[in-house]
Each structure stands twice: as C-alpha cells, then as structure tokens.
N, C-alpha and C positions, 0 to 999 in steps of 0.2 A: 452228843458231846463234841464240841469243835476240836480239830486237830490242834495239838501244842505247836505254838509258833517257834521254829528254831532260829537260832542266832547264826544265820549262815549268809554268805555273799554269793554273788552270781558272777560267773566268767564266761563271756562269750568268746570263742575262738573259732577260727576257719580251719578246718582239716580235711584231709582227704576223706571221702564218703565213708569208707569202713572203719575209720579210726575211733569213733564212739563205741561201736560195738566191740572193737578189739580191746579198748581200753576197759569197757565193762566185764570182759571175759577175763582179761589179766588180773583185775581187781579181785574177782570172784576166786580165781586160782590162788591168789596169795591171802585169802581169808577176810577180804574186805566186802562184806556181803550186808546187805539191807533188803528186807522183804523177799528173800530167796534169790536175788539177783546181785550181780557185781555193783559195788557201790563206788562209782568212779570218784565221786567227791571224797569220800573217805580216803580213798586211795592217793588222790592228788594232795590232800591235807598232809598225809603222812610223809610224802616226799618232800613237801614244801617245808615242814618241820624237822627235817633231818632224821626222822624216825625209820625211814626207809631209803635205801641207797640204790641208785641206778648206776651200773657199770658198763662199759662197752662190752659187747659180746666177745671180741677178740681177748679181752683181759680176763673175762670169766673162764674161757676154755684154756687160757694159760695157767690160771689158778688151778683148775681141774686136773690138768696134766701134771702139775707139780704136786699135787696131793696125792695123785696115784702113784707117782715115782717115789714119793716118801713112804707111802703105805707098802709098796713092792719091796723097797730097800729094807724096811724094818722087820718085814717077814723073812727077808733072806738072812738077816743078821741073827734072827732067832735060831735058824738051822745051823748056824756054823759054830 
C-alpha cells in the first residue's frame, strides 16, 4: 500500500551545520514527535501559526524570577 501523500510544502534554508539537529531535539522536547523523532516541520508549523511562542531567553528568566518572588512573598504572607 503506497504511503499517503501529505499536503505539505518544502522550505529550504541555510543554517549552521548543527541547527537541523538542534531543531529536531527542541521539537522532540516540546512534544512535536513523528516516528519517534523530533518533528521539525510540525514545530515550525506551530510557530508560524501562532500556536507556539518564542521569547528571548532574557525575558524568560525575568518572568521566572518574578514568579519566584510572587511565590516567595505569598508564602511569607501566609505565615504572618
């Protein structure tokens, strides 16, 4: 039985040599998996369709710090 033809496009890009493997790894970590490997195409589809958001690492760390401060302060408020 022939493989089902997917309605997919192809994008060719030039990247650093390790970028395809890194993208595949990140896709898998985030649950975009096909045939046991990271599905880079599905990951890129999600980004392009605003289903997945990328933010600069600096902002991510500021958000984490703020959330930890809120958690710490809320626990302190319980004790008072």
